[in-house]
N, CA, C and O atoms as a Tripos MOL2 file, in Angstrom:
@<TRIPOS>MOLECULE
protein
  260   259    65     0     0
PROTEIN
NO_CHARGES

@<TRIPOS>ATOM
      1 N         -34.9130    1.0900   61.3140 N.3       1 MET1
      2 CA        -34.9180    1.9240   59.9760 C.3       1 MET1
      3 C         -33.4800    1.4970   59.4310 C.2       1 MET1
      4 O         -32.4730    1.0830   60.0050 O.2       1 MET1
      5 N         -33.8000    1.7780   58.0180 N.am      2 ALA2
      6 CA        -32.8020    1.3330   57.0090 C.3       2 ALA2
      7 C         -31.9750    2.6010   56.9490 C.2       2 ALA2
      8 O         -32.5010    3.6860   57.1970 O.2       2 ALA2
      9 N         -30.6810    2.4940   56.6260 N.am      3 LEU3
     10 CA        -30.1100    3.7960   56.3810 C.3       3 LEU3
     11 C         -29.9270    3.9870   54.7900 C.2       3 LEU3
     12 O         -29.7040    3.2020   53.8690 O.2       3 LEU3
     13 N         -30.1160    5.3340   54.8750 N.am      4 SER4
     14 CA        -29.9750    5.6900   53.2270 C.3       4 SER4
     15 C         -28.5480    5.6600   52.7190 C.2       4 SER4
     16 O         -27.6080    5.5520   53.5060 O.2       4 SER4
     17 N         -28.3730    5.7560   51.3610 N.am      5 VAL5
     18 CA        -26.9850    5.6510   50.8540 C.3       5 VAL5
     19 C         -26.0860    6.7260   51.3230 C.2       5 VAL5
     20 O         -24.8900    6.4830   51.4850 O.2       5 VAL5
     21 N         -26.5270    7.7750   51.5270 N.am      6 GLU6
     22 CA        -25.4610    8.9090   52.2840 C.3       6 GLU6
     23 C         -25.4250    8.3940   53.6900 C.2       6 GLU6
     24 O         -24.3020    8.1510   54.1320 O.2       6 GLU6
     25 N         -26.2840    8.2200   54.3410 N.am      7 GLN7
     26 CA        -26.1430    7.7980   55.7270 C.3       7 GLN7
     27 C         -25.0180    6.4580   55.8330 C.2       7 GLN7
     28 O         -24.1370    6.4870   56.6920 O.2       7 GLN7
     29 N         -25.1250    5.4850   55.0300 N.am      8 ARG8
     30 CA        -24.3220    4.7440   55.0160 C.3       8 ARG8
     31 C         -22.7200    4.9960   54.6950 C.2       8 ARG8
     32 O         -21.7430    4.4840   55.2410 O.2       8 ARG8
     33 N         -22.7830    5.9110   53.6780 N.am      9 LYS9
     34 CA        -21.4380    6.4730   53.3990 C.3       9 LYS9
     35 C         -20.8070    7.2650   54.6920 C.2       9 LYS9
     36 O         -19.6370    7.1010   55.0370 O.2       9 LYS9
     37 N         -21.6590    8.0850   55.3220 N.am     10 THR10
     38 CA        -21.5220    8.8520   56.4460 C.3      10 THR10
     39 C         -20.8250    7.8360   57.4480 C.2      10 THR10
     40 O         -19.6990    8.1020   57.8680 O.2      10 THR10
     41 N         -21.4320    6.7570   57.8070 N.am     11 LYS11
     42 CA        -21.2590    5.6670   58.6310 C.3      11 LYS11
     43 C         -19.8320    5.2200   58.3420 C.2      11 LYS11
     44 O         -18.9920    5.1940   59.2410 O.2      11 LYS11
     45 N         -19.5450    4.8500   57.0180 N.am     12 GLU12
     46 CA        -18.3420    4.1140   56.6120 C.3      12 GLU12
     47 C         -17.2250    5.0630   56.9170 C.2      12 GLU12
     48 O         -16.2510    4.6910   57.5720 O.2      12 GLU12
     49 N         -17.3420    6.2570   56.4640 N.am     13 VAL13
     50 CA        -16.2030    7.3000   56.8120 C.3      13 VAL13
     51 C         -15.9280    7.4620   58.3200 C.2      13 VAL13
     52 O         -14.7820    7.5200   58.7640 O.2      13 VAL13
     53 N         -17.0820    7.5360   59.1190 N.am     14 ALA14
     54 CA        -16.8540    7.7890   60.4390 C.3      14 ALA14
     55 C         -16.0830    6.5670   61.0760 C.2      14 ALA14
     56 O         -15.1590    6.8050   61.8550 O.2      14 ALA14
     57 N         -16.4280    5.2770   60.7750 N.am     15 MET15
     58 CA        -15.9250    4.1040   61.1020 C.3      15 MET15
     59 C         -14.3490    3.9950   60.8080 C.2      15 MET15
     60 O         -13.5410    3.4840   61.5830 O.2      15 MET15
     61 N         -14.0770    4.5090   59.6730 N.am     16 ALA16
     62 CA        -12.7630    4.4760   59.2060 C.3      16 ALA16
     63 C         -11.9660    5.4530   60.1270 C.2      16 ALA16
     64 O         -10.9310    5.0920   60.6870 O.2      16 ALA16
     65 N         -12.5240    6.7840   60.2690 N.am     17 VAL17
     66 CA        -11.8840    7.7040   61.2230 C.3      17 VAL17
     67 C         -11.1200    7.1500   62.6170 C.2      17 VAL17
     68 O          -9.9850    7.2310   63.0870 O.2      17 VAL17
     69 N         -12.5190    6.4860   63.0380 N.am     18 LEU18
     70 CA        -12.3830    5.8520   64.5070 C.3      18 LEU18
     71 C         -11.0950    4.7240   64.4040 C.2      18 LEU18
     72 O         -10.1010    4.6540   65.1260 O.2      18 LEU18
     73 N         -11.4180    4.0130   63.4360 N.am     19 GLU19
     74 CA        -10.1770    2.9370   63.3050 C.3      19 GLU19
     75 C          -8.9370    3.4810   63.0670 C.2      19 GLU19
     76 O          -7.9900    2.9980   63.6870 O.2      19 GLU19
     77 N          -8.7290    4.4460   62.2470 N.am     20 ALA20
     78 CA         -7.5370    5.0660   62.1990 C.3      20 ALA20
     79 C          -6.7870    5.5980   63.4210 C.2      20 ALA20
     80 O          -5.5760    5.5450   63.6350 O.2      20 ALA20
     81 N          -7.8130    6.1510   64.2200 N.am     21 ASN21
     82 CA         -7.3630    6.7900   65.3770 C.3      21 ASN21
     83 C          -7.4950    5.7620   66.7230 C.2      21 ASN21
     84 O          -7.4990    6.2470   67.8540 O.2      21 ASN21
     85 N          -7.5920    4.4370   66.5200 N.am     22 GLY22
     86 CA         -7.4810    3.2030   67.3620 C.3      22 GLY22
     87 C          -8.5990    3.2830   68.2060 C.2      22 GLY22
     88 O          -8.4440    2.9140   69.3700 O.2      22 GLY22
     89 N          -9.7630    3.7170   67.8200 N.am     23 GLN23
     90 CA        -11.0940    3.5470   68.4110 C.3      23 GLN23
     91 C         -12.0390    2.5030   67.8320 C.2      23 GLN23
     92 O         -12.0220    2.0610   66.6830 O.2      23 GLN23
     93 N         -12.7870    2.2160   68.7290 N.am     24 ASP24
     94 CA        -13.8640    1.1380   68.3860 C.3      24 ASP24
     95 C         -15.0560    2.0020   68.0240 C.2      24 ASP24
     96 O         -15.3730    2.9770   68.7050 O.2      24 ASP24
     97 N         -15.8480    1.5430   66.7060 N.am     25 TYR25
     98 CA        -17.0210    2.0800   66.5170 C.3      25 TYR25
     99 C         -18.1610    2.0540   67.6730 C.2      25 TYR25
    100 O         -18.6720    3.0870   68.1060 O.2      25 TYR25
    101 N         -18.4940    0.7660   68.1150 N.am     26 ASP26
    102 CA        -19.4470    0.5710   68.8920 C.3      26 ASP26
    103 C         -19.1720    1.2550   70.2940 C.2      26 ASP26
    104 O         -20.0970    1.6390   71.0100 O.2      26 ASP26
    105 N         -17.9740    1.3690   70.6010 N.am     27 THR27
    106 CA        -17.6510    2.1880   71.9560 C.3      27 THR27
    107 C         -18.0000    3.5620   71.7610 C.2      27 THR27
    108 O         -18.6730    4.1450   72.6120 O.2      27 THR27
    109 N         -17.5570    4.2060   70.5930 N.am     28 ALA28
    110 CA        -17.8960    5.5350   70.4080 C.3      28 ALA28
    111 C         -19.3070    5.8910   70.2990 C.2      28 ALA28
    112 O         -19.7600    6.9750   70.6670 O.2      28 ALA28
    113 N         -19.9760    4.9620   69.7920 N.am     29 LEU29
    114 CA        -21.6860    5.0650   69.6040 C.3      29 LEU29
    115 C         -22.1680    5.0400   70.9040 C.2      29 LEU29
    116 O         -23.0060    5.8780   71.2350 O.2      29 LEU29
    117 N         -21.6910    4.0460   71.8490 N.am     30 ASP30
    118 CA        -22.2470    4.0550   73.3380 C.3      30 ASP30
    119 C         -21.9100    5.3770   73.9630 C.2      30 ASP30
    120 O         -22.7500    5.9790   74.6330 O.2      30 ASP30
    121 N         -20.7310    5.8300   73.7660 N.am     31 GLN31
    122 CA        -20.2720    7.0310   74.3110 C.3      31 GLN31
    123 C         -21.4040    8.2770   73.9120 C.2      31 GLN31
    124 O         -21.8540    9.1290   74.6790 O.2      31 GLN31
    125 N         -21.6520    8.1200   72.7090 N.am     32 PHE32
    126 CA        -22.4980    9.3300   72.2250 C.3      32 PHE32
    127 C         -23.7180    9.0300   72.8710 C.2      32 PHE32
    128 O         -24.2590    9.9830   73.4310 O.2      32 PHE32
    129 N         -24.2720    7.9470   72.9240 N.am     33 HIS33
    130 CA        -25.7910    7.5620   73.4770 C.3      33 HIS33
    131 C         -25.5220    7.9470   74.9850 C.2      33 HIS33
    132 O         -26.5230    8.5010   75.4410 O.2      33 HIS33
    133 N         -24.5540    7.8440   75.8650 N.am     34 GLN34
    134 CA        -24.4350    8.1180   77.1990 C.3      34 GLN34
    135 C         -24.5940    9.6360   77.3810 C.2      34 GLN34
    136 O         -25.2980   10.1260   78.2640 O.2      34 GLN34
    137 N         -23.8600   10.3730   76.4450 N.am     35 LYS35
    138 CA        -23.8370   11.6920   76.3990 C.3      35 LYS35
    139 C         -25.4050   12.3460   76.2460 C.2      35 LYS35
    140 O         -25.9140   13.1270   77.0490 O.2      35 LYS35
    141 N         -25.9010   11.9330   75.2710 N.am     36 ILE36
    142 CA        -27.2610   12.2450   75.0000 C.3      36 ILE36
    143 C         -28.1720   11.8130   76.3960 C.2      36 ILE36
    144 O         -28.9240   12.6870   76.8290 O.2      36 ILE36
    145 N         -28.1410   10.8820   76.8990 N.am     37 ILE37
    146 CA        -28.7950   10.4910   78.2510 C.3      37 ILE37
    147 C         -28.2690   11.4510   79.4340 C.2      37 ILE37
    148 O         -29.1230   11.8790   80.2100 O.2      37 ILE37
    149 N         -27.0800   11.7750   79.6040 N.am     38 SER38
    150 CA        -26.4690   12.4910   80.5260 C.3      38 SER38
    151 C         -27.0360   13.7970   80.3920 C.2      38 SER38
    152 O         -27.6450   14.3040   81.3340 O.2      38 SER38
    153 N         -26.8560   14.4940   79.0910 N.am     39 GLU39
    154 CA        -27.4700   15.8870   78.9640 C.3      39 GLU39
    155 C         -29.0380   16.2300   79.0960 C.2      39 GLU39
    156 O         -29.5920   17.3300   79.0850 O.2      39 GLU39
    157 N         -29.6210   14.8250   79.2360 N.am     40 ASN40
    158 CA        -31.0900   15.1110   79.1440 C.3      40 ASN40
    159 C         -31.7320   14.3860   80.1940 C.2      40 ASN40
    160 O         -32.8560   13.9230   80.0010 O.2      40 ASN40
    161 N         -31.0520   14.2140   81.4550 N.am     41 GLN41
    162 CA        -31.3220   13.6690   82.6930 C.3      41 GLN41
    163 C         -32.6720   14.1640   83.2220 C.2      41 GLN41
    164 O         -33.6400   13.4430   83.4640 O.2      41 GLN41
    165 N         -32.5960   15.6330   83.3850 N.am     42 GLU42
    166 CA        -33.7590   16.2380   83.8350 C.3      42 GLU42
    167 C         -35.0930   15.8270   83.0650 C.2      42 GLU42
    168 O         -36.0550   15.2780   83.6030 O.2      42 GLU42
    169 N         -35.0020   16.1750   81.7330 N.am     43 LEU43
    170 CA        -36.2030   15.5420   81.0470 C.3      43 LEU43
    171 C         -36.6410   14.1060   81.2330 C.2      43 LEU43
    172 O         -37.7910   13.7070   81.4200 O.2      43 LEU43
    173 N         -35.5340   13.4000   81.1490 N.am     44 ILE44
    174 CA        -35.9800   11.9410   81.4050 C.3      44 ILE44
    175 C         -36.5320   11.7390   82.8490 C.2      44 ILE44
    176 O         -37.4060   10.9000   83.0650 O.2      44 ILE44
    177 N         -36.0620   12.4420   83.7340 N.am     45 LEU45
    178 CA        -36.7380   11.9860   85.2380 C.3      45 LEU45
    179 C         -38.1750   12.9280   85.0460 C.2      45 LEU45
    180 O         -39.1740   12.3130   85.4190 O.2      45 LEU45
    181 N         -38.3700   13.9450   84.6660 N.am     46 LYS46
    182 CA        -39.4810   14.7200   84.6620 C.3      46 LYS46
    183 C         -40.6700   13.9300   83.9520 C.2      46 LYS46
    184 O         -41.8100   13.9690   84.4140 O.2      46 LYS46
    185 N         -40.2980   13.1060   82.6360 N.am     47 SER47
    186 CA        -41.0990   12.5280   82.0430 C.3      47 SER47
    187 C         -41.3030   11.1860   82.7140 C.2      47 SER47
    188 O         -42.4710   10.7990   82.6800 O.2      47 SER47
    189 N         -40.6260   10.5620   83.1860 N.am     48 LEU48
    190 CA        -40.7060    9.1890   84.0730 C.3      48 LEU48
    191 C         -41.7820    9.6740   85.3220 C.2      48 LEU48
    192 O         -42.7930    9.0070   85.5450 O.2      48 LEU48
    193 N         -41.5030   10.7230   85.9950 N.am     49 LYS49
    194 CA        -42.3980   10.9490   87.2010 C.3      49 LYS49
    195 C         -43.9090   11.3320   86.4770 C.2      49 LYS49
    196 O         -44.9820   10.8430   86.8310 O.2      49 LYS49
    197 N         -43.7620   12.1120   85.6140 N.am     50 LYS50
    198 CA        -45.2050   12.2410   84.9240 C.3      50 LYS50
    199 C         -46.0610   10.8940   84.6000 C.2      50 LYS50
    200 O         -47.2590   10.7810   84.8630 O.2      50 LYS50
    201 N         -45.2610    9.8930   83.9880 N.am     51 GLN51
    202 CA        -45.7340    8.5980   83.7190 C.3      51 GLN51
    203 C         -46.1160    7.9290   85.0730 C.2      51 GLN51
    204 O         -47.0220    7.0950   85.0620 O.2      51 GLN51
    205 N         -45.5340    8.2170   86.1480 N.am     52 ALA52
    206 CA        -45.6110    7.2840   87.1410 C.3      52 ALA52
    207 C         -46.9570    7.9690   87.8670 C.2      52 ALA52
    208 O         -47.8450    7.2770   88.3650 O.2      52 ALA52
    209 N         -46.9710    9.1160   87.8530 N.am     53 ASN53
    210 CA        -48.2670    9.7330   88.3700 C.3      53 ASN53
    211 C         -49.5380    9.4490   87.6590 C.2      53 ASN53
    212 O         -50.5870    9.2900   88.2830 O.2      53 ASN53
    213 N         -49.4590    9.3760   86.2370 N.am     54 ASN54
    214 CA        -50.3970    8.9270   85.3170 C.3      54 ASN54
    215 C         -50.9320    7.7630   85.6120 C.2      54 ASN54
    216 O         -52.1550    7.6270   85.6180 O.2      54 ASN54
    217 N         -50.0680    6.7290   85.9060 N.am     55 ASN55
    218 CA        -50.1700    5.1830   86.2960 C.3      55 ASN55
    219 C         -50.9630    5.0140   87.4690 C.2      55 ASN55
    220 O         -51.7830    4.1020   87.5740 O.2      55 ASN55
    221 N         -50.6900    6.0780   88.5770 N.am     56 GLN56
    222 CA        -51.2560    6.1360   89.8440 C.3      56 GLN56
    223 C         -52.7170    6.4550   89.8910 C.2      56 GLN56
    224 O         -53.6080    5.8580   90.4960 O.2      56 GLN56
    225 N         -52.7990    7.7660   88.9530 N.am     57 PHE57
    226 CA        -54.2540    8.2210   88.6810 C.3      57 PHE57
    227 C         -54.9890    7.1510   88.2110 C.2      57 PHE57
    228 O         -55.9730    6.7910   88.8560 O.2      57 PHE57
    229 N         -54.6570    6.5490   87.1340 N.am     58 GLN58
    230 CA        -55.4950    5.5730   86.4020 C.3      58 GLN58
    231 C         -56.0010    4.3030   87.2340 C.2      58 GLN58
    232 O         -56.9780    3.5960   86.9880 O.2      58 GLN58
    233 N         -54.9590    4.1840   88.4210 N.am     59 LYS59
    234 CA        -55.4740    3.0150   89.3060 C.3      59 LYS59
    235 C         -56.1660    3.5720   90.3220 C.2      59 LYS59
    236 O         -56.6440    2.8180   91.1700 O.2      59 LYS59
    237 N         -56.3480    4.9730   90.4280 N.am     60 GLY60
    238 CA        -57.0620    5.3520   91.6460 C.3      60 GLY60
    239 C         -56.2290    5.7810   92.7040 C.2      60 GLY60
    240 O         -56.7270    6.0190   93.8040 O.2      60 GLY60
    241 N         -54.9880    5.9080   92.4930 N.am     61 GLN61
    242 CA        -54.2030    5.9550   93.8640 C.3      61 GLN61
    243 C         -53.5020    7.2310   93.7420 C.2      61 GLN61
    244 O         -52.4420    7.3150   94.3630 O.2      61 GLN61
    245 N         -53.8980    8.2680   93.0450 N.am     62 TYR62
    246 CA        -53.1400    9.4450   92.8740 C.3      62 TYR62
    247 C         -52.9320   10.2270   94.1990 C.2      62 TYR62
    248 O         -53.9050   10.4220   94.9270 O.2      62 TYR62
    249 N         -51.7580   10.6620   94.5210 N.am     63 ASN63
    250 CA        -51.3840   11.4020   95.7640 C.3      63 ASN63
    251 C         -51.0840   12.8030   95.5080 C.2      63 ASN63
    252 O         -50.7490   13.4670   96.4890 O.2      63 ASN63
    253 N         -51.1420   13.3830   94.3660 N.am     64 GLY64
    254 CA        -50.8630   14.6820   94.1330 C.3      64 GLY64
    255 C         -49.3960   15.2100   94.1140 C.2      64 GLY64
    256 O         -49.1550   16.4170   94.1380 O.2      64 GLY64
    257 N         -48.5220   14.3480   94.0730 N.am     65 LYS65
    258 CA        -47.2720   14.5280   94.0530 C.3      65 LYS65
    259 C         -46.5710   14.8740   92.4950 C.2      65 LYS65
    260 O         -45.3590   15.0620   92.3920 O.2      65 LYS65
@<TRIPOS>BOND
     1     1     2 1
     2     2     3 1
     3     3     4 2
     4     3     5 am
     5     5     6 1
     6     6     7 1
     7     7     8 2
     8     7     9 am
     9     9    10 1
    10    10    11 1
    11    11    12 2
    12    11    13 am
    13    13    14 1
    14    14    15 1
    15    15    16 2
    16    15    17 am
    17    17    18 1
    18    18    19 1
    19    19    20 2
    20    19    21 am
    21    21    22 1
    22    22    23 1
    23    23    24 2
    24    23    25 am
    25    25    26 1
    26    26    27 1
    27    27    28 2
    28    27    29 am
    29    29    30 1
    30    30    31 1
    31    31    32 2
    32    31    33 am
    33    33    34 1
    34    34    35 1
    35    35    36 2
    36    35    37 am
    37    37    38 1
    38    38    39 1
    39    39    40 2
    40    39    41 am
    41    41    42 1
    42    42    43 1
    43    43    44 2
    44    43    45 am
    45    45    46 1
    46    46    47 1
    47    47    48 2
    48    47    49 am
    49    49    50 1
    50    50    51 1
    51    51    52 2
    52    51    53 am
    53    53    54 1
    54    54    55 1
    55    55    56 2
    56    55    57 am
    57    57    58 1
    58    58    59 1
    59    59    60 2
    60    59    61 am
    61    61    62 1
    62    62    63 1
    63    63    64 2
    64    63    65 am
    65    65    66 1
    66    66    67 1
    67    67    68 2
    68    67    69 am
    69    69    70 1
    70    70    71 1
    71    71    72 2
    72    71    73 am
    73    73    74 1
    74    74    75 1
    75    75    76 2
    76    75    77 am
    77    77    78 1
    78    78    79 1
    79    79    80 2
    80    79    81 am
    81    81    82 1
    82    82    83 1
    83    83    84 2
    84    83    85 am
    85    85    86 1
    86    86    87 1
    87    87    88 2
    88    87    89 am
    89    89    90 1
    90    90    91 1
    91    91    92 2
    92    91    93 am
    93    93    94 1
    94    94    95 1
    95    95    96 2
    96    95    97 am
    97    97    98 1
    98    98    99 1
    99    99   100 2
   100    99   101 am
   101   101   102 1
   102   102   103 1
   103   103   104 2
   104   103   105 am
   105   105   106 1
   106   106   107 1
   107   107   108 2
   108   107   109 am
   109   109   110 1
   110   110   111 1
   111   111   112 2
   112   111   113 am
   113   113   114 1
   114   114   115 1
   115   115   116 2
   116   115   117 am
   117   117   118 1
   118   118   119 1
   119   119   120 2
   120   119   121 am
   121   121   122 1
   122   122   123 1
   123   123   124 2
   124   123   125 am
   125   125   126 1
   126   126   127 1
   127   127   128 2
   128   127   129 am
   129   129   130 1
   130   130   131 1
   131   131   132 2
   132   131   133 am
   133   133   134 1
   134   134   135 1
   135   135   136 2
   136   135   137 am
   137   137   138 1
   138   138   139 1
   139   139   140 2
   140   139   141 am
   141   141   142 1
   142   142   143 1
   143   143   144 2
   144   143   145 am
   145   145   146 1
   146   146   147 1
   147   147   148 2
   148   147   149 am
   149   149   150 1
   150   150   151 1
   151   151   152 2
   152   151   153 am
   153   153   154 1
   154   154   155 1
   155   155   156 2
   156   155   157 am
   157   157   158 1
   158   158   159 1
   159   159   160 2
   160   159   161 am
   161   161   162 1
   162   162   163 1
   163   163   164 2
   164   163   165 am
   165   165   166 1
   166   166   167 1
   167   167   168 2
   168   167   169 am
   169   169   170 1
   170   170   171 1
   171   171   172 2
   172   171   173 am
   173   173   174 1
   174   174   175 1
   175   175   176 2
   176   175   177 am
   177   177   178 1
   178   178   179 1
   179   179   180 2
   180   179   181 am
   181   181   182 1
   182   182   183 1
   183   183   184 2
   184   183   185 am
   185   185   186 1
   186   186   187 1
   187   187   188 2
   188   187   189 am
   189   189   190 1
   190   190   191 1
   191   191   192 2
   192   191   193 am
   193   193   194 1
   194   194   195 1
   195   195   196 2
   196   195   197 am
   197   197   198 1
   198   198   199 1
   199   199   200 2
   200   199   201 am
   201   201   202 1
   202   202   203 1
   203   203   204 2
   204   203   205 am
   205   205   206 1
   206   206   207 1
   207   207   208 2
   208   207   209 am
   209   209   210 1
   210   210   211 1
   211   211   212 2
   212   211   213 am
   213   213   214 1
   214   214   215 1
   215   215   216 2
   216   215   217 am
   217   217   218 1
   218   218   219 1
   219   219   220 2
   220   219   221 am
   221   221   222 1
   222   222   223 1
   223   223   224 2
   224   223   225 am
   225   225   226 1
   226   226   227 1
   227   227   228 2
   228   227   229 am
   229   229   230 1
   230   230   231 1
   231   231   232 2
   232   231   233 am
   233   233   234 1
   234   234   235 1
   235   235   236 2
   236   235   237 am
   237   237   238 1
   238   238   239 1
   239   239   240 2
   240   239   241 am
   241   241   242 1
   242   242   243 1
   243   243   244 2
   244   243   245 am
   245   245   246 1
   246   246   247 1
   247   247   248 2
   248   247   249 am
   249   249   250 1
   250   250   251 1
   251   251   252 2
   252   251   253 am
   253   253   254 1
   254   254   255 1
   255   255   256 2
   256   255   257 am
   257   257   258 1
   258   258   259 1
   259   259   260 2
@<TRIPOS>SUBSTRUCTURE
     1 MET1         2 RESIDUE 1 A MET
     2 ALA2         6 RESIDUE 1 A ALA
     3 LEU3        10 RESIDUE 1 A LEU
     4 SER4        14 RESIDUE 1 A SER
     5 VAL5        18 RESIDUE 1 A VAL
     6 GLU6        22 RESIDUE 1 A GLU
     7 GLN7        26 RESIDUE 1 A GLN
     8 ARG8        30 RESIDUE 1 A ARG
     9 LYS9        34 RESIDUE 1 A LYS
    10 THR10       38 RESIDUE 1 A THR
    11 LYS11       42 RESIDUE 1 A LYS
    12 GLU12       46 RESIDUE 1 A GLU
    13 VAL13       50 RESIDUE 1 A VAL
    14 ALA14       54 RESIDUE 1 A ALA
    15 MET15       58 RESIDUE 1 A MET
    16 ALA16       62 RESIDUE 1 A ALA
    17 VAL17       66 RESIDUE 1 A VAL
    18 LEU18       70 RESIDUE 1 A LEU
    19 GLU19       74 RESIDUE 1 A GLU
    20 ALA20       78 RESIDUE 1 A ALA
    21 ASN21       82 RESIDUE 1 A ASN
    22 GLY22       86 RESIDUE 1 A GLY
    23 GLN23       90 RESIDUE 1 A GLN
    24 ASP24       94 RESIDUE 1 A ASP
    25 TYR25       98 RESIDUE 1 A TYR
    26 ASP26      102 RESIDUE 1 A ASP
    27 THR27      106 RESIDUE 1 A THR
    28 ALA28      110 RESIDUE 1 A ALA
    29 LEU29      114 RESIDUE 1 A LEU
    30 ASP30      118 RESIDUE 1 A ASP
    31 GLN31      122 RESIDUE 1 A GLN
    32 PHE32      126 RESIDUE 1 A PHE
    33 HIS33      130 RESIDUE 1 A HIS
    34 GLN34      134 RESIDUE 1 A GLN
    35 LYS35      138 RESIDUE 1 A LYS
    36 ILE36      142 RESIDUE 1 A ILE
    37 ILE37      146 RESIDUE 1 A ILE
    38 SER38      150 RESIDUE 1 A SER
    39 GLU39      154 RESIDUE 1 A GLU
    40 ASN40      158 RESIDUE 1 A ASN
    41 GLN41      162 RESIDUE 1 A GLN
    42 GLU42      166 RESIDUE 1 A GLU
    43 LEU43      170 RESIDUE 1 A LEU
    44 ILE44      174 RESIDUE 1 A ILE
    45 LEU45      178 RESIDUE 1 A LEU
    46 LYS46      182 RESIDUE 1 A LYS
    47 SER47      186 RESIDUE 1 A SER
    48 LEU48      190 RESIDUE 1 A LEU
    49 LYS49      194 RESIDUE 1 A LYS
    50 LYS50      198 RESIDUE 1 A LYS
    51 GLN51      202 RESIDUE 1 A GLN
    52 ALA52      206 RESIDUE 1 A ALA
    53 ASN53      210 RESIDUE 1 A ASN
    54 ASN54      214 RESIDUE 1 A ASN
    55 ASN55      218 RESIDUE 1 A ASN
    56 GLN56      222 RESIDUE 1 A GLN
    57 PHE57      226 RESIDUE 1 A PHE
    58 GLN58      230 RESIDUE 1 A GLN
    59 LYS59      234 RESIDUE 1 A LYS
    60 GLY60      238 RESIDUE 1 A GLY
    61 GLN61      242 RESIDUE 1 A GLN
    62 TYR62      246 RESIDUE 1 A TYR
    63 ASN63      250 RESIDUE 1 A ASN
    64 GLY64      254 RESIDUE 1 A GLY
    65 LYS65      258 RESIDUE 1 A LYS
């Protein structure tokens, strides 16, 4: 997905702020992604378990867990 003009400006300012603070943009972005994953582990695990059960059911191996 292409960034809008406003999104590009926001990214450019964020990158400049991070650089001024001696931080790397990609590292900061990775930390942001890790935070999202960490804060949503319960949702992720629940969804993965549901998908696994759906796959077993479709294969005729449903065990009710």
